[in-house]
C-alpha positions in Angstrom: -50.6 22.9 -46.0 -49.1 19.5 -45.6 -50.5 17.3 -42.9 -47.7 16.2 -40.7 -48.0 13.0 -38.7 -47.7 13.8 -35.0 -46.4 11.4 -32.5 -48.7 10.9 -29.5 -47.7 9.2 -26.3 -50.1 6.8 -24.5 -52.2 8.2 -21.7 -50.8 8.0 -18.2 -52.5 5.6 -15.7 -54.7 7.4 -13.2 -53.4 7.4 -9.6 -55.3 5.6 -7.0 -56.8 7.7 -4.2 -55.6 7.2 -0.6 -59.0 6.0 0.4 -58.9 3.2 -2.3 -55.6 1.9 -1.1 -55.6 1.6 2.7 -52.4 -0.4 3.2 -49.1 1.4 3.0 -47.1 -1.4 1.5 -45.5 -0.4 -1.8 -46.4 -2.5 -4.9 -44.0 -5.3 -5.7 -41.1 -4.2 -7.9 -41.2 -5.4 -11.5 -38.4 -5.8 -13.9 -38.1 -2.8 -16.2 -39.1 -3.7 -19.7 -38.3 -1.0 -22.3 -41.2 -0.2 -24.5 -40.7 0.3 -28.2 -42.6 3.3 -29.5 -44.0 2.5 -32.9 -44.5 6.2 -33.7 -40.7 6.8 -33.6 -39.6 3.8 -35.6 -37.4 4.4 -38.6 -37.4 2.5 -41.8 -34.4 0.7 -43.1 -33.7 3.4 -45.7 -33.9 6.1 -42.9 -31.4 4.1 -40.8 -29.0 3.9 -43.8 -29.2 7.7 -44.3 -28.3 8.4 -40.6 -24.8 9.2 -39.6 -23.1 6.2 -37.8 -23.1 7.9 -34.4 -26.8 8.8 -34.7 -27.6 5.3 -35.9 -25.8 3.7 -33.0 -27.7 5.9 -30.5 -31.0 5.0 -32.2 -30.3 1.3 -32.3 -29.1 1.3 -28.6 -32.8 1.3 -27.6 -33.9 -1.2 -30.2 -34.2 -4.9 -29.5 -31.1 -6.7 -30.9 -31.6 -9.2 -33.7 -31.9 -12.9 -32.7 -28.4 -13.9 -33.8 -26.8 -11.0 -31.8 -28.9 -11.8 -28.8 -27.7 -15.4 -28.9 -24.1 -14.3 -29.1 -24.6 -11.9 -26.2 -26.2 -14.7 -24.1 -23.3 -17.1 -24.9 -20.8 -14.4 -23.9 -22.6 -13.7 -20.6 -22.7 -17.5 -19.9 -19.0 -17.8 -20.6 -18.2 -14.8 -18.3 -20.3 -16.3 -15.5 -18.5 -19.7 -15.9 -15.0 -18.0 -15.8 -16.0 -16.1 -12.7 -17.1 -19.3 -11.0 -13.9 -21.0 -11.9 -11.8 -18.2 -10.6 -13.7 -18.2 -7.3 -13.1 -21.9 -7.0 -9.4 -21.6 -7.7 -8.9 -18.5 -5.5 -10.9 -18.8 -2.3 -11.2 -15.7 -0.1 -8.2 -15.0 2.3 -9.0 -15.3 6.0 -8.9 -12.2 8.2 -5.9 -13.4 10.3 -3.7 -13.8 7.2 -4.6 -10.2 6.1 -3.7 -8.8 9.5 -0.4 -10.7 9.6 0.4 -9.3 6.1 -0.4 -5.8 7.3 1.8 -6.2 10.4 4.6 -7.6 8.2 4.3 -4.7 5.7 4.4 -2.2 8.5 7.5 -3.8 10.0 9.2 -3.7 6.6 8.3 -0.1 6.2 9.8 0.8 9.6 13.0 -1.1 8.7 13.3 0.7 5.4 12.8 4.1 7.1 15.5 3.3 9.7 17.9 2.3 6.9 17.2 5.5 5.0 17.8 7.6 8.2 21.1 5.7 8.8 22.2 6.4 5.2 21.4 10.1 5.6 23.4 10.2 8.9 26.4 8.5 7.2 26.2 10.9 4.3 26.1 13.9 6.6 29.1 12.7 8.6 31.0 12.0 5.4 30.2 15.4 4.1 31.3 17.1 7.3 34.6 15.1 7.4 35.4 16.0 3.7 34.6 19.6 4.4 36.8 19.7 7.5 39.6 18.0 5.5 39.4 20.6 2.7 39.4 23.5 5.1 42.4 22.2 7.0 44.2 21.7 3.6 43.4 25.3 2.6 44.7 26.6 6.0 47.9 24.6 5.7 48.5 25.9 2.1 48.4 29.6 3.1 51.7 31.4 2.3 52.1 32.9 5.7 51.3 31.9 9.3 49.3 35.2 9.8 47.0 34.3 6.8 46.6 30.8 8.1 45.5 32.0 11.6 43.2 34.5 10.0 41.6 31.9 7.7 41.3 29.4 10.6 39.5 32.1 12.7 37.1 33.1 10.0 36.4 29.6 8.6 36.5 26.9 11.3 37.1 23.4 10.1 34.3 21.9 12.1 31.0 23.5 12.7 30.5 24.4 16.4 27.2 23.6 18.0 25.2 26.8 18.1 23.2 25.8 21.1 25.8 25.2 23.9 23.2 25.5 26.6 23.3 27.9 29.6 26.9 29.0 30.4 25.9 31.3 33.3 26.0 30.0 36.9 23.4 31.1 39.5 25.3 34.3 40.7 26.0 35.5 37.1 22.4 34.8 36.2 21.1 36.8 39.2 23.4 39.7 38.3 22.2 39.7 34.6 18.5 39.5 35.6 19.0 42.4 38.0 20.6 44.5 35.2 17.8 43.7 32.8 15.1 44.6 35.4 16.8 47.9 36.2 14.7 50.3 34.1 16.0 53.5 35.7 19.6 52.7 35.2 20.5 52.8 38.9 22.9 49.9 38.7 24.8 51.0 35.6 24.9 54.8 36.0 28.0 56.2 37.7 27.4 59.0 40.1 30.2 61.4 40.5 
């Protein structure tokens, strides 16, 4: 039997009892400092044997070398300086300007929508005029007057409005309603 080296974790700190800690204030928050576990450390030869992905995962939790840490610090400092310079050159926009821009954008949107509706209306009218012109041309090109009249009756040049409103006057309406309500057929049946 070969003796394997087992990794052991440090013991957990014992929790304080409620009687020992009377105040309810939480302890001050400390900055998280990652702890390097010596039991899991790999040697240089073990690192070289690892696949690149596995090596990068392992080294992600290691402290970077001093030269890399210095370069990272310089990069962070440069980014902070760039951010400060950008904030100096581009101050925040006041609220009134933003509301004016929103109103202007809304007005532009409404104007564009009105123009689009007008374009559609003009296209619809142009289509209807072209259609009527073509139908009139077909009617006029028929070989006989009878065929022309028949085609004109079947295919009208202009579309009539389907909803013409109410064509009945009060007396006619009263008569129609009376006929509809007559369930026994007394008004329509002829007695001989």
